[in-house]
C-alpha positions as CSV (number, residue, x, y, z in Angstrom):
1,M,65.6,46.8,309.8
2,R,62.7,45.1,308.1
3,T,61.5,48.5,306.7
4,Q,65.0,49.2,305.5
5,L,65.3,45.9,303.7
6,L,61.9,46.4,302.1
7,L,62.9,49.9,300.9
8,A,66.2,48.6,299.4
9,A,64.3,45.9,297.5
10,L,61.8,48.4,296.2
11,L,64.4,50.9,295.1
12,S,65.9,48.4,292.8
13,L,62.6,48.3,290.9
14,L,61.9,52.0,290.5
15,P,61.9,53.9,287.3
16,S,65.2,55.8,286.7
17,P,63.8,59.3,287.4
18,I,62.8,58.1,290.8
19,L,66.1,56.5,291.4
20,A,67.7,59.9,290.9
21,A,65.6,61.5,293.6
22,P,67.4,62.7,296.8
23,F,66.1,60.0,299.2
24,A,68.8,61.0,301.7
25,N,67.1,64.3,302.1
26,I,63.7,62.9,302.9
27,T,62.5,62.7,306.6
28,C,59.6,60.3,307.0
29,P,56.8,61.1,309.5
30,K,56.9,58.9,312.5
31,T,54.4,56.0,312.4
32,P,52.4,56.0,315.6
33,S,53.6,53.6,318.3
34,P,51.9,51.7,319.6
35,W,49.7,51.1,316.6
36,P,46.4,53.0,316.9
37,A,43.3,51.0,317.9
38,A,40.3,50.7,315.6
39,S,38.3,53.0,317.7
40,S,40.8,55.8,317.3
41,F,40.3,56.2,313.5
42,P,37.6,58.5,312.1
43,E,34.7,56.8,310.4
44,M,35.0,57.5,306.7
45,S,32.4,56.3,304.1
46,T,34.6,57.2,301.2
47,L,38.0,55.5,300.4
48,P,40.8,56.7,302.7
49,D,43.4,59.0,301.1
50,P,46.3,56.8,300.2
51,F,48.7,59.8,300.4
52,L,47.7,60.4,304.1
53,Y,50.1,58.9,306.7
54,L,48.8,56.8,309.5
55,D,49.3,59.7,311.9
56,Q,46.2,61.2,310.1
57,K,48.1,64.5,309.9
58,S,51.0,64.3,307.4
59,R,50.6,63.8,303.7
60,V,53.0,62.6,301.0
61,G,54.6,65.5,299.2
62,S,56.3,63.7,296.2
63,N,56.9,60.5,294.3
64,A,60.2,60.1,296.0
65,E,58.6,60.4,299.4
66,W,56.0,57.8,298.5
67,Y,58.7,55.3,297.9
68,A,60.9,56.3,300.8
69,C,58.2,56.7,303.4
70,R,54.6,56.0,302.6
71,Q,54.9,52.7,300.7
72,P,57.0,51.1,303.6
73,E,54.4,52.4,306.1
74,I,51.6,50.9,304.0
75,M,53.4,47.5,304.0
76,Q,53.8,47.7,307.8
77,L,50.2,48.7,308.5
78,L,48.8,46.1,306.2
79,Q,50.7,43.4,308.1
80,Y,49.5,44.8,311.5
81,Y,45.9,45.4,310.6
82,Q,45.2,42.6,308.1
83,Y,47.8,40.0,307.3
84,G,49.9,39.4,310.3
85,F,53.7,40.1,310.1
86,Y,55.5,38.1,307.5
87,P,58.2,35.8,308.8
88,D,61.8,36.7,308.6
89,H,63.0,34.9,305.5
90,S,66.7,35.6,306.4
91,A,66.3,33.1,309.3
92,E,65.1,30.4,306.9
93,T,67.1,27.8,305.0
94,V,65.4,26.5,301.8
95,T,66.5,23.3,300.1
96,A,64.9,21.6,297.1
97,T,65.3,18.4,295.0
98,R,63.7,17.7,291.7
99,T,62.5,14.4,290.3
100,G,61.2,14.9,286.7
101,N,58.9,17.9,287.0
102,T,58.1,17.5,290.7
103,V,60.1,19.6,293.1
104,S,60.3,18.7,296.8
105,I,60.8,21.8,299.0
106,S,62.1,21.8,302.6
107,V,62.3,25.0,304.7
108,A,64.1,25.0,308.0
109,A,63.9,27.7,310.7
110,G,64.4,27.8,314.5
111,G,65.2,24.1,314.6
112,K,62.0,23.1,312.8
113,T,61.3,22.0,309.3
114,G,58.3,22.3,306.9
115,S,58.0,20.5,303.6
116,F,55.7,20.5,300.6
117,K,55.9,19.9,296.8
118,A,55.3,21.8,293.5
119,D,54.8,20.6,290.0
120,I,56.3,22.2,286.9
121,I,54.4,22.4,283.6
122,L,56.8,23.6,280.8
123,P,55.6,25.4,277.7
124,T,54.6,23.2,274.8
125,A,57.3,24.7,272.6
126,N,60.0,24.9,275.3
127,T,63.5,24.8,273.6
128,V,66.6,23.4,275.3
129,G,68.7,26.2,276.5
130,T,66.0,28.8,276.7
131,K,64.4,30.2,279.8
132,S,60.6,30.6,280.1
133,P,58.7,33.1,282.3
134,V,56.6,31.4,284.9
135,V,53.2,31.7,286.5
136,I,53.0,30.2,290.0
137,A,49.4,29.2,290.7
138,I,47.2,27.7,293.4
139,G,43.8,26.2,292.7
140,G,42.4,25.7,289.3
141,I,44.0,27.5,286.3
142,D,43.8,27.1,282.5
143,N,47.4,25.9,282.2
144,G,47.2,25.7,278.4
145,E,46.4,29.4,278.0
146,Y,49.9,30.1,279.3
147,T,52.0,27.1,278.2
148,K,50.9,27.5,274.5
149,N,52.3,31.0,274.7
150,G,55.7,30.2,276.1
151,I,54.9,30.7,279.8
152,A,55.6,27.9,282.2
153,V,53.1,27.1,285.0
154,V,54.0,25.8,288.4
155,T,51.4,24.6,290.8
156,F,51.4,23.6,294.4
157,D,48.8,22.1,296.8
158,Y,48.2,25.1,299.1
159,T,46.6,22.8,301.7
160,T,50.0,21.2,302.3
161,V,51.3,24.7,303.3
162,S,48.2,25.5,305.4
163,P,44.7,24.2,305.5
164,D,41.8,26.6,304.8
165,S,40.8,26.5,308.5
166,N,42.0,27.2,312.0
167,G,43.9,23.9,311.9
168,K,47.6,24.7,312.3
169,T,49.0,21.9,310.2
170,G,51.1,22.0,307.0
171,A,54.6,23.3,306.2
172,F,54.0,26.9,307.3
173,W,52.6,26.1,310.7
174,A,55.3,23.5,311.3
175,L,57.6,26.6,311.6
176,Y,55.3,29.3,312.8
177,N,52.5,27.8,314.9
178,G,51.6,30.2,317.7
179,K,52.1,33.3,315.5
180,D,49.2,35.7,314.9
181,I,49.4,35.4,311.1
182,G,46.6,34.9,308.7
183,V,46.3,31.9,306.4
184,L,46.5,34.2,303.3
185,T,50.0,35.1,304.5
186,A,50.9,31.5,305.0
187,W,49.8,30.7,301.4
188,A,51.8,33.7,300.2
189,W,54.8,32.3,302.0
190,G,54.2,29.1,300.0
191,F,54.4,31.0,296.7
192,H,57.7,32.5,297.7
193,R,59.3,29.2,298.8
194,V,58.2,27.7,295.5
195,L,60.1,30.5,293.7
196,D,63.1,29.8,295.9
197,A,63.0,26.1,294.9
198,L,62.6,27.0,291.2
199,I,65.8,29.1,291.4
200,L,67.6,26.1,292.9
201,T,66.3,23.3,290.6
202,A,64.7,24.7,287.3
203,P,67.2,26.2,284.9
204,E,64.5,26.2,282.2
205,I,62.6,28.9,284.1
206,D,63.4,32.6,284.2
207,S,63.1,33.5,287.8
208,T,63.2,37.2,287.1
209,K,59.9,37.1,285.2
210,V,57.3,35.7,287.6
211,G,53.5,35.9,287.9
212,V,51.4,34.7,290.8
213,T,47.7,33.8,290.6
214,G,44.8,32.2,292.3
215,C,41.0,32.8,292.4
216,S,38.6,33.8,295.1
217,R,40.3,33.2,298.5
218,L,43.3,32.0,296.5
219,G,43.2,35.3,294.6
220,K,43.5,37.0,298.0
221,A,46.5,34.8,298.7
222,A,48.1,35.6,295.3
223,L,47.6,39.3,296.1
224,A,49.5,38.8,299.4
225,A,52.2,36.9,297.6
226,G,52.7,39.8,295.2
227,L,52.8,42.3,298.1
228,F,55.4,40.5,300.2
229,D,58.0,39.5,297.7
230,T,59.4,42.1,295.2
231,R,60.6,39.3,293.0
232,I,57.1,38.9,291.8
233,T,56.8,40.7,288.4
234,V,53.0,40.5,287.9
235,T,50.2,39.7,290.4
236,M,47.1,38.2,288.9
237,A,44.3,38.7,291.4
238,M,41.2,36.8,290.2
239,S,37.8,37.5,291.7
240,S,39.4,38.1,295.0
241,G,36.7,40.0,296.9
242,V,37.1,41.4,300.5
243,Q,40.6,40.9,302.0
244,G,41.7,40.9,298.3
245,L,40.7,43.7,295.9
246,G,37.1,43.9,296.9
247,P,36.2,47.1,298.8
248,Y,35.6,47.1,302.6
249,R,33.4,50.1,301.8
250,Y,30.8,50.2,299.0
251,T,30.1,46.5,299.6
252,T,26.6,46.4,298.0
253,L,27.3,47.8,294.5
254,S,26.8,44.4,292.9
255,G,23.5,43.7,294.7
256,Q,24.8,41.3,297.3
257,G,28.2,41.6,298.9
258,E,31.1,40.0,300.7
259,N,32.0,42.3,303.5
260,L,34.3,42.3,306.5
261,E,31.6,41.0,308.8
262,N,30.6,37.9,306.8
263,S,34.2,37.1,305.6
264,K,35.5,37.3,309.2
265,A,32.5,35.2,310.4
266,G,33.0,32.6,307.7
267,A,36.8,32.3,307.6
268,G,38.3,34.3,310.4
269,W,41.6,32.5,309.9
270,W,42.3,34.3,306.6
271,S,43.6,37.3,308.4
272,D,45.2,38.1,311.8
273,S,43.2,38.9,314.9
274,E,43.6,42.7,314.6
275,L,41.4,42.9,311.5
276,G,38.6,41.5,313.6
277,T,38.6,44.6,315.8
278,F,37.1,46.5,312.8
279,V,34.1,44.2,312.6
280,N,30.9,46.4,312.6
281,Q,33.1,49.5,312.1
282,A,34.9,48.8,308.8
283,E,34.6,52.4,307.8
284,R,37.3,53.1,310.4
285,L,39.9,51.0,308.6
286,P,42.8,53.3,307.7
287,F,43.1,51.6,304.3
288,D,41.0,49.9,301.7
289,A,41.7,47.6,298.8
290,H,43.0,50.5,296.6
291,T,45.7,51.0,299.2
292,I,46.8,47.3,298.8
293,A,46.8,47.7,295.0
294,A,48.8,50.9,295.2
295,A,51.5,49.3,297.4
296,L,52.4,47.0,294.6
297,A,53.5,49.8,292.3
298,P,55.8,50.0,290.3
299,R,55.3,46.3,289.8
300,A,52.4,45.0,287.7
301,L,48.9,44.1,288.8
302,V,46.0,42.8,286.7
303,I,42.5,42.6,288.3
304,D,40.0,40.0,286.9
305,Q,36.3,40.3,287.6
306,G,33.3,38.7,286.0
307,T,30.1,40.7,285.8
308,G,28.1,37.7,286.9
309,D,30.1,37.5,290.1
310,M,27.9,39.4,292.5
311,F,29.1,38.1,295.8
312,T,32.7,39.4,295.5
313,N,31.3,42.8,294.4
314,S,32.8,42.9,291.0
315,K,31.3,46.3,290.3
316,G,32.8,47.7,293.5
317,T,36.2,46.4,292.5
318,A,36.0,47.8,289.0
319,T,34.3,51.2,289.6
320,V,35.8,52.1,293.0
321,I,39.0,50.2,293.8
322,Y,40.6,50.0,290.3
323,P,40.2,53.7,289.4
324,A,41.4,54.8,292.9
325,A,44.5,52.7,292.5
326,E,44.9,53.9,288.9
327,I,45.3,57.5,290.3
328,V,48.4,56.3,292.3
329,F,49.9,54.3,289.5
330,N,49.5,57.2,287.1
331,W,51.0,59.6,289.6
332,L,54.0,57.3,290.0
333,G,54.5,57.3,286.3
334,V,53.7,53.6,285.8
335,P,50.2,53.6,284.3
336,D,50.9,50.5,282.1
337,Q,51.6,48.4,285.2
338,L,48.0,48.3,286.3
339,A,45.2,46.5,284.4
340,M,41.4,46.0,284.9
341,A,40.1,43.0,283.1
342,V,36.3,43.0,283.2
343,R,34.6,40.0,281.5
344,S,31.2,38.4,281.4
345,G,30.9,35.3,283.4
346,A,30.7,34.1,286.9
347,H,33.0,33.6,289.9
348,C,36.3,31.9,289.1
349,D,35.2,31.1,285.5
350,N,38.3,29.7,283.7
351,S,37.7,32.4,281.1
352,G,39.3,34.7,283.5
353,Y,42.7,33.3,282.6
354,T,42.1,34.0,278.9
355,N,40.9,37.4,280.0
356,V,44.2,38.4,281.7
357,E,46.7,36.5,279.5
358,P,47.4,39.2,277.0
359,F,48.4,41.6,279.8
360,V,50.5,38.9,281.5
361,A,52.3,38.1,278.2
362,K,53.0,41.8,277.7
363,I,54.6,42.1,281.1
364,L,56.5,38.8,281.2
365,K,57.4,38.5,277.5
366,G,57.0,41.9,276.0
367,T,54.3,40.7,273.7
368,P,52.2,43.6,272.4
369,T,48.5,43.6,272.9
370,T,45.7,45.8,271.6
371,R,43.4,45.0,274.5
372,D,42.2,48.0,276.4
373,Y,43.0,47.2,280.0
374,T,41.6,50.5,281.3
375,S,38.1,49.7,280.2
376,L,35.4,49.0,282.8
377,G,33.3,47.1,280.3
378,S,29.6,47.1,280.9
379,Y,30.2,49.0,284.2
380,S,31.0,52.0,282.0
381,S,32.4,54.6,284.4
382,A,34.1,55.0,287.8
383,L,32.3,56.1,290.9
384,S,34.5,59.2,291.4
385,A,32.6,60.3,294.5
386,A,34.4,57.4,296.3
387,F,37.8,59.1,296.1
388,P,37.4,62.9,296.7
389,W,41.1,63.2,297.4
390,A,41.7,62.7,293.7
391,T,41.3,66.4,293.1
392,D,44.3,67.1,295.4
393,I,47.1,64.7,294.5
394,P,50.7,65.6,295.5
395,P,53.0,67.1,292.9
396,K,55.3,64.8,290.9
397,K,58.8,65.7,292.1
């Protein structure tokens, strides 16, 4: 049922040629059950083929099959092997009240209640009766870069949803304590419940034009937020690293690197327990960050990386993950929905928000930009050896 609901939501977003495809005539390969253990996957030093199903035998044959079969499978496998399974929102009741520009949010499920707050920052030129697109953000953000250009910003204290620790406090764990779910998914849930609350209390905001953002571990969370709610129009993943858009393979391209081992050792709570079974054998993962990026299509994704940010492997993200994801976006016919924003500067430099704003404005407001968001900047060129399957992509049909 969950896969069917996800597919129905995705179909509403697809380009019209895809909508015309005969989905009813597509039979999906069966996803292995039980889920394969880490040791059962082959070691692979290059990026896994995103068109290859989890059974390691069947391969996607068309755009229509991607949307009908492979994308839902990717969403399921990412939850099993990395994020933990997202809670059933249909079992939740969201209520919200607004005082000024502060929104109090309450979520009830299973006889339990979790609560937190969000703050609305309206555009400087907001006009009565108009609706503004919105960026929902956690952590530091250059609010003015968006509000001066007609985009509202809404922030919430992510620690009131879940602490960045194994401590099971906050609104999310008030409902779901005991579940094997990573904190990144808990924070993603927070983004989604904020959006619910804006729909209920903020008529000035256009809830059909929504960006999500955060940087570093919060960039990982924003990526999860984009994945698990098709209402998100554009995902702004800033300096996100491993468990975000940093590669699990090719971890040393920037000279020093965040990898599965040190990220799990330092903050094991970001992901579910299953990801830990791949420690010291990350090359057995049946996905990499390009798979996560590709699962967002046909919705928009912009990737920000600073060339001075060595630890999150900016070079690996720009030269390995982005071009591999670009192959899928291009194949699906939505090349303009993916952007790579390389800049000078360090980790979570506020210049990142200036760096991505023209793309975000294009997606949310239709504002033209001359910025080339396919450029790898000083990294120059993609590491094509990382994705050998690119020479054998399925037909577009």
